[in-house]
N, CA, C and O of each residue as an XYZ file, in Angstrom:
852
protein
N       0.710     -1.248      0.041
C      -0.017     -0.385      0.241
C       0.889      1.425     -0.091
O       1.441      1.917      0.893
N       0.934      2.030     -1.112
C       1.425      3.172     -1.399
C       1.224      4.399     -0.362
O       0.053      4.558     -0.016
N       2.008      5.138      0.095
C       0.966      6.112      0.690
C       0.936      7.531     -0.090
O       1.984      7.815     -0.670
N       0.047      8.304     -0.163
C      -0.322      9.410     -0.994
C       0.607     10.689     -0.270
O       1.181     10.619      0.817
N       0.574     11.979     -1.291
C       1.054     12.740     -1.033
C       0.795     13.626      0.172
O       1.718     14.241      0.707
N      -0.382     13.689      0.573
C      -0.598     14.540      1.524
C      -0.013     13.067      2.877
O       0.736     13.559      3.722
N      -0.132     12.355      2.979
C       0.347     11.072      3.845
C       2.017     11.376      3.778
O       2.701     11.086      4.759
N       2.551     11.892      2.739
C       4.096     12.251      2.698
C       4.203     13.215      3.225
O       4.887     13.210      4.249
N       3.591     14.459      2.783
C       3.658     15.747      3.592
C       3.362     15.873      4.905
O       3.783     16.838      5.542
N       2.587     14.893      5.477
C       2.124     14.482      7.161
C       3.582     14.308      7.885
O       4.030     15.084      8.729
N       4.237     13.126      7.384
C       5.364     13.121      7.680
C       6.470     13.629      7.675
O       7.370     13.535      8.509
N       6.403     14.475      6.228
C       7.671     15.624      6.265
C       7.124     16.659      7.611
O       7.805     16.988      8.582
N       6.082     16.935      7.401
C       6.011     18.404      8.535
C       6.292     17.785     10.357
O       6.738     18.356     11.352
N       5.884     16.680     10.166
C       6.342     15.935     11.544
C       7.931     15.836     11.732
O       8.582     16.110     12.741
N       8.219     15.539     10.937
C       9.480     15.356     11.217
C      10.368     16.984     11.304
O      11.403     17.081     11.963
N       9.853     18.011     10.642
C      10.315     19.268     10.364
C      10.093     19.937     12.279
O      10.814     20.606     13.020
N       8.967     19.412     12.398
C       8.184     20.065     14.010
C       9.309     19.205     15.131
O       9.684     19.527     16.259
N       9.542     18.362     14.537
C      10.352     17.370     16.036
C      11.824     17.964     15.732
O      12.752     17.285     16.172
N      12.151     19.145     15.034
C      13.642     19.514     14.969
C      14.638     19.132     13.850
O      15.820     19.466     13.768
N      13.925     18.371     13.016
C      14.829     17.729     12.017
C      14.293     19.218     10.547
O      13.305     19.423      9.843
N      15.436     19.782     10.727
C      15.173     21.124      9.881
C      15.944     21.179      8.424
O      15.751     22.045      7.570
N      16.755     20.194      8.334
C      17.538     20.130      7.035
C      16.607     19.173      5.940
O      16.161     18.072      6.262
N      16.434     19.695      4.811
C      15.617     19.246      4.018
C      16.063     17.928      3.526
O      15.120     17.137      3.526
N      17.136     17.430      3.118
C      17.779     16.758      3.095
C      17.871     15.636      3.776
O      17.724     14.505      3.313
N      18.174     15.997      5.156
C      18.076     14.754      6.259
C      16.698     14.079      6.006
O      16.696     12.849      6.051
N      15.384     14.792      5.715
C      14.020     14.485      5.708
C      13.810     13.741      4.996
O      13.095     12.756      5.176
N      14.535     14.118      3.766
C      13.931     13.326      2.560
C      14.685     11.810      2.743
O      14.160     10.786      2.305
N      15.816     11.814      3.358
C      16.571     10.494      3.797
C      15.635      9.387      4.449
O      15.420      8.230      4.088
N      15.029     10.294      5.789
C      13.981      9.266      6.453
C      12.682      9.342      6.288
O      11.836      8.971      7.101
N      12.441      9.962      4.930
C      11.187      9.678      4.762
C      10.873      8.397      3.905
O       9.860      7.697      3.884
N      12.076      8.304      3.191
C      11.970      7.008      2.528
C      11.714      5.622      3.131
O      10.963      4.713      2.777
N      12.673      5.758      4.271
C      12.800      4.849      5.566
C      11.296      4.732      5.938
O      10.779      3.658      5.628
N      10.649      5.485      6.438
C       9.800      5.607      7.564
C       8.592      5.489      6.392
O       7.559      4.984      6.830
N       8.567      5.815      5.197
C       7.419      5.218      4.847
C       7.160      3.987      4.421
O       6.013      3.555      4.309
N       8.430      3.185      4.093
C       8.535      2.023      3.754
C       8.006      1.390      5.324
O       7.060      0.606      5.383
N       8.603      1.755      6.302
C       7.960      0.949      7.091
C       6.486      1.307      7.783
O       6.108      0.569      8.693
N       5.859      2.141      7.476
C       4.356      2.807      7.670
C       3.700      1.634      6.681
O       3.005      0.679      7.029
N       4.124      1.991      5.386
C       3.276      0.907      4.509
C       3.128     -0.479      4.756
O       2.192     -1.232      4.487
N       4.589     -0.759      5.509
C       4.453     -2.192      5.527
C       4.059     -2.550      6.636
O       3.844     -3.743      6.851
N       3.824     -1.332      7.856
C       2.818     -1.998      8.840
C       1.270     -2.054      8.507
O       0.461     -2.881      8.926
N       1.085     -1.174      7.808
C      -0.321     -0.881      7.696
C      -0.933     -2.192      7.039
O      -2.095     -2.534      7.260
N       0.045     -2.995      6.106
C      -0.750     -4.188      5.177
C      -0.434     -4.987      6.271
O      -1.470     -5.162      6.912
N       0.893     -5.782      6.995
C       0.602     -6.229      7.523
C      -0.484     -6.755      9.028
O      -0.910     -7.849      9.398
N      -0.621     -5.197      9.621
C      -1.407     -5.237     10.836
C      -2.790     -4.661     10.655
O      -3.633     -4.409     11.515
N      -2.850     -4.466      8.983
C      -4.144     -3.817      8.784
C      -4.818     -2.903      9.560
O      -5.914     -3.069     10.096
N      -3.930     -1.682      9.605
C      -3.912     -0.407     10.080
C      -4.400      0.633      9.545
O      -4.226      0.389      8.351
N      -4.906      1.652      9.605
C      -4.879      3.043      8.616
C      -3.716      3.830      8.875
O      -3.136      3.842      9.961
N      -3.380      4.487      7.866
C      -2.389      5.382      8.059
C      -1.956      6.116      9.641
O      -0.839      6.074     10.156
N      -2.985      6.665     10.108
C      -2.725      7.402     11.027
C      -2.420      6.668     12.201
O      -1.505      7.191     12.837
N      -2.804      5.802     12.619
C      -2.425      4.365     13.693
C      -0.927      3.619     13.410
O      -0.096      3.169     14.198
N      -0.959      3.691     11.928
C       0.448      2.788     11.729
C       1.530      3.670     12.231
O       2.391      3.398     13.067
N       1.329      4.825     11.548
C       2.285      5.800     11.383
C       2.592      6.183     13.396
O       3.684      6.409     13.916
N       1.566      6.144     13.919
C       1.644      6.698     15.537
C       2.314      5.769     16.009
O       3.357      6.071     16.590
N       1.932      4.399     15.908
C       2.510      2.975     16.540
C       4.266      2.975     16.064
O       5.145      2.640     16.858
N       4.495      3.335     14.893
C       5.949      3.087     14.650
C       6.993      4.300     15.258
O       8.132      4.118     15.689
N       6.196      5.687     15.149
C       7.168      6.802     15.843
C       7.196      6.691     17.379
O       8.144      7.135     18.026
N       6.047      6.039     17.993
C       6.270      5.549     19.357
C       7.601      4.677     19.789
O       8.012      4.675     20.949
N       8.158      4.020     18.841
C       9.093      2.899     19.357
C      10.371      3.818     18.424
O      11.408      3.586     19.044
N      10.608      4.472     17.569
C      11.330      4.655     16.467
C      12.029      6.222     16.332
O      12.971      6.736     15.730
N      10.778      6.706     17.437
C      11.438      8.587     17.105
C      12.763      8.836     17.464
O      13.565      9.450     16.761
N      13.004      8.318     18.645
C      14.477      8.763     19.218
C      15.367      8.264     18.106
O      16.058      9.059     17.470
N      15.368      7.479     17.954
C      16.368      6.666     16.715
C      16.445      7.518     15.618
O      17.472      7.982     15.122
N      15.073      7.726     15.206
C      15.687      9.036     13.794
C      16.474      9.994     14.295
O      17.587     10.320     13.883
N      15.555     10.671     15.662
C      16.619     12.053     16.023
C      17.729     11.945     16.268
O      18.434     12.945     16.136
N      18.312     10.722     16.711
C      19.831     10.601     16.921
C      20.465     10.100     15.058
O      21.659     10.312     14.843
N      20.028      9.785     14.461
C      20.067      9.309     12.957
C      20.528     11.234     12.287
O      21.362     11.527     11.430
N      19.824     11.960     12.903
C      19.631     13.254     12.184
C      21.193     13.729     12.653
O      22.081     13.930     11.825
N      21.333     13.838     13.751
C      23.093     14.074     14.322
C      24.208     13.237     13.220
O      25.138     13.778     12.622
N      23.877     11.997     13.162
C      25.243     11.138     12.426
C      25.159     11.390     11.174
O      26.074     10.972     10.464
N      24.046     12.141     10.555
C      23.982     12.283      8.737
C      24.416     13.545      8.744
O      24.886     13.898      7.663
N      24.421     14.458      9.711
C      25.174     15.413      9.702
C      26.667     15.504      9.741
O      27.455     16.369      9.359
N      26.789     14.493     10.246
C      28.506     14.224     10.420
C      29.045     13.651      8.967
O      30.178     13.841      8.527
N      28.042     12.943      8.347
C      28.553     12.143      7.033
C      28.159     13.387      6.110
O      28.796     13.468      5.060
N      27.403     14.157      6.307
C      27.684     15.307      5.168
C      28.873     15.879      4.840
O      29.300     16.233      3.741
N      29.351     15.927      5.916
C      30.604     16.872      5.761
C      31.734     16.180      4.841
O      32.456     16.728      4.009
N      31.673     14.450      5.326
C      32.656     13.841      4.013
C      32.023     13.728      2.909
O      32.609     13.576      1.837
N      30.898     13.780      3.013
C      30.502     14.109      1.167
C      30.684     15.105      0.916
O      31.276     14.989     -0.158
N      30.584     16.532      1.207
C      30.735     17.667      0.693
C      32.514     17.908      0.657
O      32.892     18.862     -0.024
N      33.307     17.290      1.184
C      34.550     17.140      1.076
C      35.049     16.253     -0.092
O      36.075     16.580     -0.689
N      34.448     15.285     -0.394
C      34.563     14.470     -1.379
C      34.259     15.332     -2.553
O      35.125     15.582     -3.392
N      33.194     15.735     -2.618
C      32.427     16.439     -3.961
C      33.602     17.497     -4.543
O      34.060     17.642     -5.676
N      33.926     18.267     -3.084
C      35.192     19.171     -3.372
C      36.497     19.087     -4.257
O      37.008     19.726     -5.176
N      36.790     17.878     -3.440
C      38.026     16.896     -4.197
C      37.990     16.505     -5.416
O      38.880     16.632     -6.257
N      36.939     16.013     -5.536
C      36.919     15.577     -7.032
C      36.921     16.618     -8.405
O      37.412     16.578     -9.534
N      35.980     17.675     -7.531
C      35.985     19.188     -8.696
C      37.132     19.645     -8.811
O      37.554     20.041     -9.897
N      37.937     19.673     -7.555
C      39.135     20.199     -7.630
C      40.482     19.107     -8.722
O      41.500     19.633     -9.172
N      40.294     18.279     -8.842
C      41.228     17.370     -9.542
C      40.433     17.164    -10.986
O      40.714     16.011    -11.312
N      39.785     17.599    -11.754
C      39.176     17.528    -13.047
C      40.010     18.498    -13.894
O      40.458     19.596    -13.564
N      40.081     18.062    -14.675
C      40.991     18.758    -15.913
C      40.633     20.407    -16.124
O      41.566     21.189    -16.303
N      39.472     20.806    -16.097
C      39.106     22.253    -16.210
C      39.990     22.972    -14.849
O      40.634     24.019    -14.791
N      39.721     21.979    -13.876
C      40.226     22.670    -12.089
C      42.056     22.748    -12.408
O      42.756     23.607    -11.872
N      42.452     21.993    -13.089
C      44.076     21.550    -13.277
C      44.580     22.561    -14.097
O      45.560     23.284    -13.914
N      43.677     22.517    -15.156
C      43.867     24.006    -16.197
C      44.325     25.493    -15.525
O      45.365     26.151    -15.477
N      43.000     25.626    -15.058
C      42.955     26.927    -14.177
C      43.713     27.259    -13.628
O      44.148     28.410    -13.579
N      44.092     26.276    -13.036
C      45.291     26.628    -12.071
C      46.929     26.932    -12.468
O      47.760     27.712    -12.002
N      46.967     25.991    -13.486
C      48.255     26.280    -14.576
C      47.985     27.545    -15.047
O      48.869     28.374    -14.832
N      46.505     28.104    -15.927
C      46.895     29.290    -15.875
C      46.825     30.537    -15.534
O      46.962     31.511    -16.274
N      46.518     30.510    -13.916
C      46.324     31.278    -12.981
C      47.887     31.704    -12.688
O      48.285     32.866    -12.773
N      48.679     30.620    -12.343
C      49.847     30.509    -11.954
C      50.794     31.276    -13.012
O      51.663     32.087    -12.692
N      50.405     30.788    -14.623
C      51.237     31.612    -15.493
C      51.056     33.086    -15.730
O      51.885     33.934    -16.059
N      49.956     33.168    -15.520
C      49.223     34.825    -15.846
C      50.056     35.315    -14.818
O      51.033     35.916    -15.262
N      49.962     35.231    -13.141
C      50.464     35.723    -12.206
C      52.343     35.920    -12.124
O      53.026     36.812    -11.622
N      52.732     34.613    -12.884
C      54.040     35.015    -13.110
C      54.806     35.608    -14.085
O      56.006     35.868    -14.005
N      54.027     35.821    -15.060
C      54.638     36.944    -16.276
C      54.319     38.183    -15.550
O      55.082     39.145    -15.640
N      53.203     38.234    -14.806
C      53.014     39.717    -14.339
C      54.370     40.157    -13.610
O      54.988     41.196    -13.842
N      54.798     38.925    -12.456
C      55.709     39.281    -11.635
C      56.939     39.675    -12.072
O      57.646     40.456    -11.435
N      57.333     39.038    -13.431
C      58.275     39.666    -13.913
C      58.365     40.846    -14.740
O      59.416     41.158    -15.299
N      57.286     41.520    -14.839
C      56.852     43.074    -15.536
C      57.075     44.059    -14.319
O      57.921     44.953    -14.341
N      56.327     43.835    -13.377
C      55.852     44.629    -12.278
C      55.709     43.843    -10.699
O      55.756     42.644    -10.425
N      55.487     45.233     -9.674
C      55.555     44.208     -8.588
C      54.146     44.162     -8.320
O      53.438     45.161     -8.454
N      53.583     42.736     -7.842
C      52.367     42.019     -7.779
C      52.244     41.829     -6.328
O      51.256     41.231     -5.901
N      53.192     42.298     -5.475
C      53.247     42.186     -4.215
C      51.779     42.373     -3.535
O      51.289     41.335     -3.090
N      50.943     43.684     -3.386
C      50.270     43.935     -3.021
C      48.906     42.933     -3.894
O      48.275     42.076     -3.275
N      48.718     43.157     -4.956
C      47.638     41.965     -5.707
C      47.305     40.880     -4.977
O      46.161     40.585     -4.631
N      48.854     39.943     -4.605
C      49.237     39.141     -4.243
C      48.616     38.617     -2.630
O      48.251     37.512     -2.231
N      48.687     39.787     -2.046
C      48.432     39.768     -0.628
C      46.856     40.287     -0.140
O      46.462     40.358      1.025
N      46.061     40.633     -1.413
C      44.813     41.098     -1.515
C      43.798     40.128     -2.196
O      42.584     39.956     -2.078
N      44.882     39.505     -3.034
C      43.522     38.565     -4.174
C      42.855     37.578     -3.241
O      41.633     37.537     -3.103
N      43.812     36.679     -2.522
C      42.788     35.400     -1.465
C      41.939     35.896     -0.690
O      40.933     35.187     -0.662
N      41.846     37.053      0.151
C      40.755     37.460      0.706
C      39.648     38.009     -0.169
O      38.476     37.661     -0.029
N      40.130     39.031     -1.234
C      38.770     38.789     -2.477
C      38.400     38.080     -2.917
O      37.314     38.409     -3.395
N      38.704     36.898     -3.150
C      38.262     36.065     -3.819
C      37.199     35.142     -3.035
O      36.180     34.655     -3.525
N      37.682     35.001     -1.647
C      37.069     34.101     -0.683
C      36.014     35.010     -0.351
O      34.942     34.417     -0.237
N      35.929     36.561     -0.107
C      34.396     37.223     -0.102
C      33.677     37.124     -0.861
O      32.517     36.812     -0.594
N      34.151     37.381     -2.246
C      33.327     37.318     -3.264
C      32.750     35.720     -3.369
O      31.616     35.526     -3.806
N      33.648     34.550     -2.920
C      32.778     33.365     -2.933
C      31.609     33.408     -1.565
O      30.412     33.161     -1.716
N      32.111     33.696     -0.523
C      30.872     33.903      0.675
C      29.881     34.651      0.137
O      28.736     34.388      0.505
N      30.085     35.715     -0.823
C      28.875     36.418     -0.966
C      28.371     35.726     -1.688
O      27.181     35.625     -1.390
N      28.774     34.853     -2.975
C      28.088     34.124     -4.143
C      26.816     32.762     -3.625
O      25.721     32.334     -3.991
N      27.856     32.509     -2.559
C      27.116     31.563     -1.409
C      25.802     31.955     -0.496
O      24.758     31.354     -0.239
N      26.307     33.175     -0.142
C      24.935     33.644      0.551
C      23.612     34.086     -0.377
O      22.432     33.746     -0.290
N      24.210     34.865     -1.176
C      22.832     35.186     -2.414
C      22.764     34.460     -3.114
O      21.979     34.920     -3.942
N      23.288     32.817     -3.655
C      22.558     31.868     -4.030
C      21.604     30.713     -3.369
O      20.746     30.000     -3.890
N      22.034     30.793     -2.158
C      21.185     30.085     -1.047
C      20.682     30.579      0.246
O      19.514     30.295      0.509
N      21.356     31.266      1.097
C      20.715     32.051      2.242
C      19.615     33.226      1.777
O      18.470     33.348      2.213
N      20.177     33.930      0.925
C      19.617     35.059      0.830
C      17.709     34.948      0.548
O      17.254     34.649     -0.556
N      17.025     35.181      1.484
C      15.330     35.221      1.296
C      15.411     33.590      1.073
O      14.970     33.425     -0.065
N      15.676     32.634      1.484
C      15.374     31.315      1.406
C      15.169     30.864      2.833
O      15.834     31.131      3.834
N      14.069     30.104      2.685
C      13.469     29.361      4.156
C      14.293     28.169      4.080
O      15.140     28.021      4.961
N      14.194     27.415      3.291
C      14.594     26.260      3.292
C      16.016     25.881      3.467
O      16.821     26.537      2.806
N      16.538     24.815      4.340
C      17.690     24.210      4.650
C      18.083     23.122      4.265
O      17.332     22.160      4.423
N      19.028     22.986      3.811
C      19.850     21.538      3.162
C      21.279     21.800      3.744
O      22.012     22.788      3.714
N      21.432     20.260      4.407
C      22.550     20.319      5.667
C      24.018     20.748      4.506
O      24.922     21.557      4.718
N      23.792     19.870      3.301
C      25.283     19.830      2.511
C      25.628     21.207      2.388
O      26.740     21.614      2.725
N      24.691     21.992      1.898
C      25.027     23.362      1.441
C      25.458     24.028      2.714
O      26.584     24.512      2.594
N      24.906     24.212      3.926
C      25.397     24.766      4.972
C      26.609     24.247      5.416
O      27.452     25.107      5.670
N      26.924     23.143      5.575
C      27.928     22.687      5.223
C      29.647     23.053      4.953
O      30.750     22.968      5.494
N      28.952     23.526      3.679
C      29.745     24.437      2.897
C      29.980     25.334      3.250
O      31.169     25.493      3.524
N      29.031     26.501      3.479
C      29.272     27.251      4.396
C      30.502     27.223      5.691
O      31.212     28.161      6.054
N      30.469     26.016      6.142
C      30.916     26.119      7.343
C      33.121     25.645      7.088
O      34.141     25.864      7.742
N      32.860     25.113      6.085
C      34.100     24.166      5.412
C      34.793     26.266      5.031
O      35.853     26.729      5.453
N      33.908     26.902      4.304
C      34.181     27.916      3.567
C      35.069     29.107      4.518
O      36.157     29.625      4.265
N      33.925     29.359      5.990
C      34.474     29.737      6.917
C      36.091     29.433      7.519
O      36.997     30.162      7.923
N      35.947     28.213      7.373
C      37.498     27.717      8.042
C      38.548     27.834      7.518
O      39.673     27.877      8.016
N      38.075     27.915      6.026
C      39.464     28.143      5.031
C      39.763     29.670      5.066
O      40.935     30.046      5.073
N      38.770     30.526      5.087
C      39.344     31.795      5.420
C      39.791     32.474      6.561
O      40.174     33.641      6.477
N      39.779     31.800      7.719
C      40.254     31.834      9.327
C      41.500     30.944      9.010
O      42.408     31.265      9.777
N      41.881     29.922      8.142
C      43.272     29.397      7.798
C      44.076     30.324      7.255
O      45.174     30.532      7.770
N      43.609     31.115      5.989
C      44.238     31.737      5.429
C      45.315     32.853      5.607
O      46.282     33.311      4.998
N      44.315     33.130      7.297
C      45.336     34.232      7.823
C      46.813     33.897      8.413
O      47.746     34.683      8.579
N      46.763     32.704      8.642
C      48.220     31.932      9.034
C      49.362     32.027      7.832
O      50.577     32.187      7.951
N      48.683     31.898      6.821
C      49.902     31.796      5.316
C      50.095     33.295      4.670
O      51.167     33.868      4.479
N      48.784     33.773      4.388
C      49.208     35.096      3.547
C      47.835     36.032      3.640
O      46.919     35.619      2.929
N      47.529     37.359      4.495
C      46.640     38.286      4.944
C      47.352     39.960      4.444
O      48.430     40.503      4.685
N      46.098     40.381      3.636
C      46.851     41.865      3.849
C      46.665     42.814      4.968
O      46.812     44.030      4.843
N      46.361     42.257      5.988
C      46.201     42.965      7.223
C      47.412     42.779      8.264
O      47.440     43.312      9.373
N      48.375     41.969      7.751
C      49.337     41.060      9.004
C      50.573     41.140      8.299
O      50.666     40.797      7.121
N      52.002     41.797      9.306
C      53.288     41.773      8.699
C      53.766     40.218      9.007
O      54.928     39.982      8.673
N      53.221     39.418      9.443
C      53.749     38.347     10.258
C      53.392     37.034      9.004
O      53.394     35.871      9.406
N      53.218     37.206      8.121
C      52.433     35.821      7.090
C      53.433     34.891      6.980
O      54.624     35.196      6.918
N      52.981     33.700      6.951
C      54.215     32.632      6.993
C      55.147     32.729      5.424
O      56.359     32.517      5.460
N      54.377     33.101      3.946
C      54.705     33.117      2.738
C      55.339     34.572      2.722
O      56.297     34.719      1.962
N      54.964     35.553      3.390
C      55.230     36.813      2.846
C      56.375     37.118      2.037
O      56.271     37.963      1.148
N      57.706     36.383      2.300
C      58.738     37.176      1.314
C      58.991     35.764      0.325
O      60.097     35.334     -0.002
N      57.899     35.283      0.018
C      58.446     34.201     -1.098
C      57.115     34.703     -2.275
O      55.913     34.680     -2.010
N      57.579     35.028     -3.256
C      56.563     35.755     -4.327
C      56.376     34.343     -4.925
O      55.283     33.832     -4.680
N      57.141     33.706     -5.575
C      56.870     32.391     -5.963
C      55.675     31.267     -5.195
O      54.845     30.605     -5.819
N      55.831     31.278     -3.976
C      55.252     30.381     -2.834
C      53.386     31.415     -2.826
O      52.245     30.959     -2.895
N      53.759     32.499     -2.740
C      52.728     33.572     -3.066
C      51.703     33.078     -4.341
O      50.485     32.903     -4.304
N      52.489     32.946     -5.287
C      51.896     32.657     -6.777
C      51.107     31.751     -6.721
O      49.919     31.815     -7.036
N      51.946     30.405     -6.135
C      51.212     29.040     -6.228
C      49.966     29.133     -4.971
O      48.994     28.386     -5.089
N      50.034     29.888     -4.021
C      48.614     29.866     -2.967
C      47.833     30.674     -3.471
O      46.683     30.381     -3.140
N      47.891     31.829     -4.312
C      47.118     32.152     -4.836
C      45.983     31.839     -5.546
O      44.792     32.032     -5.302
N      46.871     31.044     -6.965
C      46.547     30.338     -8.093
C      45.835     28.995     -7.340
O      45.197     28.289     -8.120
N      45.860     28.566     -5.972
C      45.163     26.934     -5.463
C      43.944     28.102     -5.004
O      42.893     28.016     -5.639
N      44.011     28.923     -4.196
C      42.533     29.711     -4.063
C      41.577     30.339     -5.058
O      40.505     30.871     -4.767
N      42.133     30.201     -6.351
C      41.254     30.624     -7.439
C      40.810     29.316     -7.811
O      39.638     29.258     -8.184
N      41.553     28.114     -7.797
C      41.117     27.078     -8.287
C      39.996     26.487     -6.844
O      38.872     26.037     -7.069
N      40.397     26.571     -5.866
C      39.489     26.018     -4.641
C      38.227     27.208     -4.715
O      37.114     26.755     -4.446
N      38.264     28.078     -4.914
C      36.851     29.146     -5.102
C      35.941     28.726     -6.463
O      34.713     28.802     -6.415
N      36.576     28.320     -7.562
C      35.941     27.623     -8.820
C      35.329     26.393     -8.511
O      34.247     26.095     -9.016
N      36.073     25.463     -7.529
C      35.629     23.998     -6.735
C      34.248     24.504     -6.123
O      33.144     24.122     -6.514
N      34.484     25.442     -5.084
C      33.499     25.585     -4.535
C      32.038     25.941     -5.018
O      30.949     25.438     -4.741
N      32.432     27.066     -5.902
C      31.032     27.277     -6.711
C      30.354     26.273     -7.592
O      29.187     26.456     -7.935
N      31.148     25.040     -8.040
C      30.802     23.913     -8.947
C      30.007     23.308     -7.923
O      28.813     23.258     -8.215
N      30.374     22.747     -6.601
C      30.102     22.373     -5.604
C      28.986     22.863     -4.870
O      28.254     22.092     -4.249
N      28.782     24.257     -4.902
C      27.269     24.771     -4.216
C      26.146     24.714     -5.385
O      24.974     24.437     -5.129
N      26.667     25.037     -6.849
C      25.518     24.467     -7.946
C      25.181     23.096     -7.415
O      24.202     22.880     -6.701
N      26.187     22.037     -7.866
C      25.669     20.627     -7.749
C      24.900     20.181     -6.596
O      24.132     19.223     -6.685
N      25.066     20.806     -5.566
C      24.007     20.333     -4.150
C      22.818     20.994     -4.246
O      21.757     20.405     -4.035
N      22.878     22.382     -4.600
C      21.692     22.987     -5.055
C      20.719     22.349     -5.886
O      19.501     22.413     -5.720
N      21.359     21.691     -6.849
C      20.795     21.430     -8.310
C      20.125     20.074     -7.495
O      18.901     20.022     -7.381
N      20.844     19.160     -7.028
C      20.596     17.827     -6.276
C      19.218     17.762     -5.518
O      18.169     17.137     -5.674
N      19.812     18.910     -4.417
C      18.363     18.952     -3.301
C      17.442     19.549     -3.847
O      16.445     18.984     -3.398
N      17.035     20.502     -4.679
C      15.998     21.097     -5.166
C      15.129     20.075     -5.675
O      13.964     19.896     -5.320
N      16.082     19.092     -6.946
C      15.292     17.977     -7.697
C      15.042     17.026     -6.734
O      14.387     16.076     -7.164
N      15.322     16.976     -5.676
C      15.166     15.576     -4.619
C      13.938     16.217     -4.105
O      12.853     15.695     -4.360
N      14.025     17.601     -3.209
C      12.653     18.117     -2.653
C      11.514     17.892     -3.652
O      10.533     17.257     -3.264
N      11.570     18.446     -5.139
C      10.386     18.103     -5.932
C      10.037     17.009     -5.900
O       8.925     16.868     -5.390
N      10.553     16.064     -6.260
C      10.387     14.887     -6.510
C       9.675     14.332     -5.272
O       8.760     13.546     -5.516
N       9.939     14.606     -3.960
C       9.258     13.795     -3.042
C       8.266     14.677     -2.887
O       7.236     14.005     -2.959
N       7.936     16.005     -2.685
C       6.428     16.694     -1.795
C       5.999     17.673     -3.011
O       5.226     18.591     -2.739
N       6.446     17.527     -4.287
C       5.987     18.295     -5.267
C       4.584     17.686     -5.715
O       3.940     18.219     -6.619
């Protein structure tokens, strides 16, 4: 016995009201819960309400615990996605192109200030892209996309130890070649983050529409 759209919406609303705010996590749980409730309705000859109520009395704590575990798993999923984008041919090409362009520029002029300010400029632009494309005016929450935001914030903080326009004690401040490599790396990293954000946003939007539309 398949659940109808109203029953699926009922489960989704219940999970949301129980504190499971991320849509992608609820969608994962919906598949499992819907199958279990359908099986219970058929085997025990129950209507949807009583089958669902009996199931959640036993398994609610289990699903709330799974919510926390799913978020941890999402971090790994996001990092793998970023890593895969980073080693794609177009990313490697962008790294080489950025390095070559900066190297040529450094032979003709002093680009020290450009190298100091480019990383923070790139990352601020990336943060704005993330905020505008996902957070601005949106009530929907997706764990994968929000974890990308946390990773981005971590990288921005980590960057301060290596190359910052506001510090005189940067680790790589005396090596132009190292700074060029780092800036090229950051440009590619921003490119991979944009691809990852678009990928997850598309996947989650499609998932949500397929489940609840």
